[in-house]
N, C-alpha and C positions, 0 to 999 in steps of 0.2 A: 356632570362631570364632564369636562371636555372629552371628546372624542380625537385621538391622536391616531394619525393613519400612519403605517409602518411604509418607509420609504421603499418603492420602486417593487410594492407589492412584498413585502418581506417585511418578517419579525425575527429579531437576534436578539435568542434568552440566555445569560449565563446563569450557572449554576453552581455555587462553592460552599464546597464541606470537607469534612474529614472523609478519609478513607473508611467505609462500614457504614457511610451513612446511605448509601442507596441511591449515590447522584448515576449510576449506570441503569439502573432501575428506573430512576425519572426520566433517563434520556429514551431507554429503550420504548415505554410506554407514552411518551408523549409523540417520540416518532409515528407510531404506530397509530396516534390518533390524526396526527395530522394527516398522513396518508390514508385512512377511512375519511376523510374530510375532502381528501383529492388535492392535497399540497404535495410541493416536493420539500425535502429536506437534506441537511448535512448536521450531523453532530460531530463534534471533533475532541477527543479528551486530553486534558493535560494532567498527570496524575506522580505523584511521588512513591518511592519504591520502598513501599511498606504497606503491609495488610491491611493495618487499623492505624489510625490517627494522620499526622501532618496534614496537609491543606491541599485539596485536588477542586479543580474546576470541569464543566463542562461546557461546552458552547453550541447552542441548537440552532439552528437557521432555518425556517419554513419560509416557504414561497410561493405563488402563485407560479413562479417558473424554475426551471431545472437549475440549481444552483450546485458548485463546485467546491470553490473557494472559499476560506474562512476569513470574516472580517473582523475589524477590531473595534466596530462603532455596537456599543449595546443600548437597546430597547429595556429589558426588562431585566435586572440581576437580583436573583433569589441567594440568599446567605442562610445558609444553614448553621453554620459555627463561624463565632464570631473574627477567629484567626483568620478568615477567609477576605474579612472586608480588606485589611492591610494589602495583599497580593493584587486584589482585584479592583482596587480603587482608581487604578491608573486608566482601565478600560472603560469606566463610568464618564459620564460626562453632564451639565445640567439634567439632561433632557431625560437621563435613565431613570426608569421607575427602579427602586431602590425599597426590596420588600425584605424583612426580618421579623423575627419572633420578637416581640418585646422584653420575656423574659430574658434574651442573649443582651437586648442591645439597648434597652432600658427604651420608659413613653417617651421621650424628650431626643430619640435618634434622630426625627424627621424622614425617618423613613415607613411607607404603608404597612400595617400591623398584620400582620400572618401569626399569630400565636398557636404555634405549631404544639406547644406544650401543653396547653389547654385543650385543644381540638383532640390531639393525639389520645389524651387521656377519656373524653370524649368515645373515640374509635374502638378503644379496647388496648390503647398502647401506643408506644413511640415510634414500633414497627410499622404502623399502619400511615406515618407523615408524607411516606410519599405519593401516597394514593392523595392525601389531603394537598398538597402540592401540584399534584397534576389537574385535580377540580377545580383549584384556585385559577390555574393558569387558563383555564379552557373558558372561565368564567371573565377574566379580562379581556380576551379576545372575541367576547359575545357570542360565545358557541352553547348549544345545547349540550347535554350530556350524553347521548347516543355515540358521537366517535370516541370517545372516551369509556365511555364500557366495555363496545367493541376490543378495544384496545386491552382491557383489564380481562376480558373475556380470555385475549390468546395469551394473557401472559400467567394465568393461574387457574389450574384445570381443577383444583380441590374446590366441589360447590362450596364448602364453608369458607375458605380464602376468599375465593370471588366476592362473595356475599360480605364478607366483613370489609374487603377493599371497596366494592359499588359503594357501602354504606360512607365511608372516609372521603373518598369521591366526592360523594355528595356534598357533606359537612364542609369542604373546600369550597366546592361552587357558591353554597348557598352564603359563606362568609365574603366571597367575591363579589357578592350584590350591588355593593356600592361603588365598583369599578366594572361592573360589566359593562365591554364594549368601549373601556379604554383606549384596545388597537383594534384597527377594524381592517380583520384578515377574512372574509367570508369564507366557507368551504365552498370549493369546487365540485365537481363531479368526479367521483372516486375513480381511478384508472383500475380498469382490468388486470389481474395479475400481476401489478407492481410488486416487487420482491424489496426487502429492508436487510440489508448485506453490509458487512465490513469488509475491506481489502483484503484480510486474510481470507473469507470465504471466496472472493472474485478469483484468488490463486488457487484455493483448491477445487473451484469449479474449470476454471482454465487448465489444470494438470488433468482433468478426469477426459477435459475433451482433448487432450494431448495425446491421451491413450496411457497416462500414467495408472501401472498397478501394482506400485510397491513406492514406499516409503519410509526411511528409517532416518531416525532424529534423533537428537539429545535435547531436551527443551531448552530453550533461551530465549529469553523475549527479546523480541518483540516476534518471532519467528514460531513460536509454539503454535500460534492459533491456526495454520497451515495445516501445522499435524495434526490437532485436535478435530480440524473438520473435516479432513480426510478419513479420522477414524472412525466419526460419526457416520459415515455414507462407506465404510470398508464393504459390511456385509450387501448391501445392494448394487454396488457397482465391482466387486471383485477387486477390491485392495488390500495388499499385503500391508500390514502397517506394524513396525517395529521399530521401539523404542529401546534403543541403544544404551549400553552405560558410558559412551564420550561419543566424540564427533567421530575419532579414528575408526571406530567401528563403524559409524553410522557411513561413512563414506565408502568405507569397503564392502559393506553390504550391498549397498548399491551398485558398486560396478560388478560385485558376483551376481547381482539381479540382471544387468545389462547382457554379461557373459552367457547364462541362461536362457537368455530370450524375453526378460522382462524391460519393463520400460520404467526407471526406478529415477526416484527427485530424493534428495535430503534439505532439509530445510534447518537454518542455522542463522545466528549472528555475527558478529565481527569476531570478537573472544572464541566462539567456536569452531569457525571457518578456521582460525590462525593452527588449529588442530587438523585439519585437513587439508592442509598444503602437500605433503606428501603424496595422500589417495591423490589429490590433483594431478600432480606429476605421474602418477601409476596410469590414472586414463588417456593422458598423454603419450605416455611410451606403449601402452596396450592398444591404443588407438580404440578405446571404450567411449559410446557413448555416454553423457551424464550431465545431467541437469541439476544446479545447485542454486537454491534459493537462497541468496543471503540479504536480510532483513537487516538494513542499519538503523544502528542506533549510537550517541556519541562514546566515543573511545577518549583514550586509550585507556587500558586494562577495565575494568569493570563501569568507568567511565557513567553515564549520567543511563541507567539501565531501561528505565521509563520513557525515555525522551525522543527526538527525532534528530536524524543528521545524515549529510551524505557526503560522511568521511571515508568509505570503504572500496570506493572505484579501484583505488591504485593497488591493495592488495587482491582485488579480483583480475584487473588485468599483466600483474608481475607475480603472484606467489606463485609457487611451485619451480625447482632448480630444472634446468634444461629451457630448451627451445619448441614449444611447441603449438599450435593453435586453439583459439578458444574464441566464443562469445561472448559480449554482454550485453545484455536489453535490461530498460529501465523504463518501468511503464509509469504514464503521471495519472490516471485515473484508473477507477476499478475496472471499467468498461478495457483498457489496454490492460490491466494486469492478467482479465481472462484470457484479451487475445494472445499476450505476450505468453503466457504459459502454455499456452497450447501450441505456439510456435517456437517454444524452448525445445521440445519435444520432436517436432519435425526436424529443426535445424541440428538436435544432436545427434539423432538417428541417421540422417544422411549425408553428412560429414566425420561421424563418428569422433566425435570432439567435445570436450566439455563445452555445456553451456549458462553462464550465470543469467538470473533473474535477479537484478538490484531492485529491491523494494526500500523504505523506511517505516518507522514507527508511525508516522502521521499517515500514510496512506494504508499501512496493514490495519489500524485500529478506529479510522475513522468510519461512522454509518451512514450509508447513502440509500436513498431510495433507486432502484433501477430497473431496468426493463429487465423480462426472462431472460438468463442465457441460452444459447441452444447449444445440448452436447451432440454429437453425431449419432448419426441410427447404428453405426457401426462402428468400431476400434480403426484407427487409424494404419493405412499401409503401411505393413514393417520393411524395411530393406533387407531381413535377413534372407539367407539363400539355403537350399538343402544342399549339403556339399556331395562331392564325387570324390572316388580315390585320391586322385591326384591333387587335392583340396591343398592352396596356400595360403594362408590366412592373411600376409603381407604383402601379395602379388600386385604387381603394380596395375594403376588401373587410371582412368581419368580424373583428373583433377587430384591425386594421389589419395581416392577412394579404393580401396580393396574390396573385395566381396565378402561380406561378414556370416561365417555359420557361428551356428552354436552346437554345443554338445550334443548327439542324437539325433540330429537332425541329418539324416542322409549318411553318406558310408565313409568320410572322410575322418581325418583326425584334425579338433581345433586346438592349435598348440597357440599359448600367448607366452611371452615372455618380458619381464620388465629390465631384463639387460638388453642392451642394443641385441637384434637379431638379422635374420635372414629372411627372404620371403616367408617359408616354412617355421618359422620362428623360432626357431635354435641360435643359442647365443652364437656371436661372434664376435671377434675385434680386428674384421679384416677393414682398412681404412679407407680404402674406396666403398665398399658397402656400408660404411658407417656414413659417408657422405651422401647415398645416394636413397640412404633411409631417411635421414633428415631433411633432403630435399621434398622428399615422398610425403612427411608430414605436412611439411610447412605449404605445398602445394594445396591443401587443402584451403588456405588463406582466400583461396579466390573464390571457391563456392561461396563461405561464409561472407563476403562483401559483395556478390553479385546476387548472384540467382535467389538465395535462401536470406538475401538482407532483407529487415524492415526501413524503409526509406525515413528522411526526418518530413515533419510537416509545416508547412508557411503559414502562418497566420497574419494578414495583414497584405500591404500591396504588394506587388510583384516586381513593382521599379523601385524597392528601398535602395536608400543609400547608408544607413544605419541598419544593423541586425542585432537583436538580443537573441542571445542561446541559451537554451536551459535544457535540463534532462530531467526526470523522474517528477516527482510530485511537486515541483516548483511549476510545471505549466498552468493548471486552471487558473492557479494566482497571476500568474503573468498573464494570461489570456484575459481575464475579466479587467484586468488594471489597464491595459491596453486599450479595450471597448471603452472604460471610461475617459481616459487621456485623450485617445486617438494623435498620438506625437506624428508630425510632419514625416514623411519618405521613412516610416523605420517600422520594420516587420519584427516579429517573432519566430524563431526556428526551436522546434521543438524535438530535442532528438531522442528517439526510441531505441537505436541500436547505437552503444557507447564505442563499441570495437568488435571488429574492424571497422575503421573510417570508410564512408561510402562515396565513392565519387559526388554522389549527390550532396553529401555535406561540404566536400572540399568545393564544388561549384558554388552554392549558396557564400560559402566565407570568400571566395574570391570576386564576388557583386560588390561587397560591402567597403565603404570607404572607412566605416567605426563598428567594431565589434565590441558588444559586451557579453559576459557572461556571466549566467546568474547561478550562484550554489548556494545550497546551507553547509559549508565545512568552510574551515578558515585560509586556507592557501590555494583554492581555485584547481584541484586535482583535473577538472575536465579542459579548464581551458590550458593547462601543463598539459597536458595530450594533444589536445588540437595543434599546440602549437609545436610539439615534437614531431607529432606526424602529419602535418600541413605546413611547418615551416611560417606559419600565419604568425606575423607579432606586432601586430596591433590590438590586441585582445586589452580591454580592461576588465575589470573584476567587481562584481557585486557579491558579497559574501555576507552568509548568517550563520554564526555558530553558537548561538546559546542554549540550544536543544530545543527551539522552537520553530516553527517552520515560518516561512515568508505569509503574510500576510496581503489581502489586497490594498489594505490603506497605506500599507511601508511600500509597497512597489508605486503606487499612484503620487506618494510623496515624491519616491525618487525618480519619477519619469517627471515630475511637476519641476522639479530642483535641476535634473542634470541634463536632460533631452529635451523636453519642452518649457524652459524657464519663460 
């Protein structure tokens, strides 16, 4: 059979089936197989909001070079369910290798036959179909079974289960003999200490690096993964984990932790954060640090609970009654998710203000191969002081930062109040004092936009005339598309800090003669914020809001049609 070489040293695999058929298991096992063979990988999921049934898919890209962005083009499509074909057909071309069970699709479907019903019966039941598929894929790319066997040994701790799954994988591998080497992607030298993590785990490890020792949350997709991962690490890293009865309790517990000297985070999604708005305002009033992980999904209401969107920037920016400072960070990769989560705690502690970490379902649920994250040898230094008898919680300080004490550390009284208060924390209705307290709180914005700020990253020529601006998880796809098209006099600016707007971001905008803002929402929320904060009025927008992320192919087409025709 003719050998087909994957484009640019990579292969794109698409698996379609129902919830409950084990698509996630296939992705996990194959991802580890590719890592065992020294390759890089990216596995993205799109799934319906149901436990069983429906029609879901996973796209897995394996490459001999790092890959961070999803492509539309598919080399191999494996269909485990008949209903998956109509949904996934548009992503397949005449060159795509279509694979299915003839029991489902018939003998004349034109697909390569993978008789899972028959092979599953030989293996001991349909439950072993996933390992059969993995064995078949290993044979298609011309690999021996050793990397897959090591992956299965990682997945199954029971000797009996491992033995049966190894036998099932061998069945699939044997059946693929006639297609062996159809795709030539040879193994590389295995990379030592390479990790297989999703974005939720990156956020959780970043929180640990920032000194997080308390998380209180009410489960809500797609934010729950962070709560789960920190719960798994709780005993080894000294984290108190509380599944609260609701989001109101969650944020108030977090504020209580900071008040007592902890470093707390809450993890939620848009509908859950709506309930936290009063607690957010309380954080502003009592000048308490707070870290809020806001995992975005499409709304309004329940919306599309298992899909992705960047639709919550404005509720993060404007929620909470009254005026008080805050910061918004939005990582674009798992590495940035780790770094931003850690930095969020530094910003919150130093500024005594709430800091948001804005992610989305695409970033959180995607699997990546990563270099090991380095956790600090000792907890980050805290700004907490030991109080004296004359301690005043809201005494004037540089940039509006008062010395922060906690109850029991020192001899002073630590008094906080959600009513307007004086320097000691006692309620006041004196008008001039009200003005001074508002000015004091707002003065902290300078610290958030200067010393503590995360600056935007420029990709492309420094002498650009056209600037594409993005934030969050759009970054890897834009970067890859820019490399392919190489539009003239065009650069990409990836904004990690969305608010407060930094002078560096303003300077980049002022250099451009044309600005395009790319976002996974319908109305251009970041574009609107840039107009409001900078006065820039020459922005046009590229928006996508169907619940799916931008792909490299879509952006290549946009660049070719609208930027570099």
